N, C-alpha and C positions, 0 to 999 in steps of 0.2 A: 893143193892151195884153196883158201876160202874165197871166193866172191859174193861179195854182199850184191843183190840185186836193188833193192829197194827195202822201205818201212812196211814191215808185214803190220804191226798192231800195238799200241801203249796200252798199258793197263795203268787204271788210275784207282788209288782206293779212296771211297767217297764215304762221307757221315752219313750224308742224303742224297741218296743213290736217283732219287725220282728229281730232285731239283736240278741235278748234275743233268741228268740225261734230257730233260727239258732246254736247260741250256746249250748244250753240244747239238740237238735237234734243231731248236727254234732261231738261236741265235748263228749258228756255225752252218746249218744246213743239213746235218748229219740224220741217218734215218736209222731206225732200229733194226738190224737183222737178224737179231736171235737173242731169245731171253732164257736164261735159266734162273731166274730167281727164285723161285722157290726150293731149290735143290743147291743151289751154289753161290745167291745171293750176286749173278753177274746178266750183265746186258752187255750186248755187242751191238756198237752202232758202227756203219757204214760209214766212212770217210775216204771218199775217193777211192783207190786202189787199197787202201788199208784198212783197218778197224780200229774203234777208240774203244776198247772196254771198261766199262764202269762196274767196280766191284764194291758191294756193300762191306763197311770193315765189321759189320755184325755177322756177315754171313762165312759159309763155309771157307772159301778162297779169301775172304777179306783177313779172318783170323788169323790168318797164317802168318801174314805182314806186322803184327804186332799193334802197337799202340797207334788210333787215328792220327792221321794229319792236323798239324795243326801250326801256331804261330811259331812254336819252337822248331818246326823242321818238317819237312815235306818229302815225299818219296823221289822228288824229280826235280832241276831245277825248271825245264820246260820242255816243249817238245813243238815242233816248227810244220805248219802244214801250209804247202805250195797251192795256191790260189791258178784256176783257171784264167782268170783274168783280173788284174789289181788296178782299181780306179779308186786312189784314197777317197775324194769325195763320198762316191757310191759307198765305201765300207765305214766311212765314219757316221753316214745316214742310217744304214742299217743297225749298226750299233747302238746308236743313240734311242732308238725306237724301243731298245732293252735296259736304257741307262746302263749301258757299258763304255765306258771311255779306254781308248787306246793309247798308247805312247805315242810322243812324237815319231812322226816317219824318217825313217834312216835306211841308206843303202848300207846293207849286211852280207855278209860272202857266207855261203851255204853250199850243200851239195851240189846244185847248179851253178854257182858261181854268185857275183853280186849282184842285187836284187833290192827292192823296195822291201821293208819288213815294217810293220806293227807289233808292238806288243799289249796284249790285255790279259785280263784274269777270269778264271771262272769263279763261280759261286763259293768255292773252297779255296781260293788262293793258288789254285796251281797257275805258272806263267804259259801262255799260249803267243807262240809268235806267227803272224798271218804274213806269207811272204809272197812275193811275185816274180814273176821269171826273169832272168838274168838279164841286164842291159847291157 
């Protein structure tokens, strides 16, 4: 039997890796953990206990995925990150500093039950859910 403990990493194919890395580091607080940009076109960002891998569509790994993501389709619907604390006003004030607008606050179900949730998009249109602890 397989028992999943948690999310290890998410891989996002990007047309502009530098802009994407800036967004995930500056807006969402990730840090660069490892880079293999010259050989693979890969930057791995630490996101709590998981990684968000940004892969250039022009790099060795990115070319394996076919065409770049765009308006006609994406590589995923969304991914969800669980926040250590969830204060809606603090989150919105922070996002506004980067001209990022989040969706309306809703209670959504996830791995730890229902909790507050806001959706936003990264610079290449990938949907991200910011989720708080279940209440």
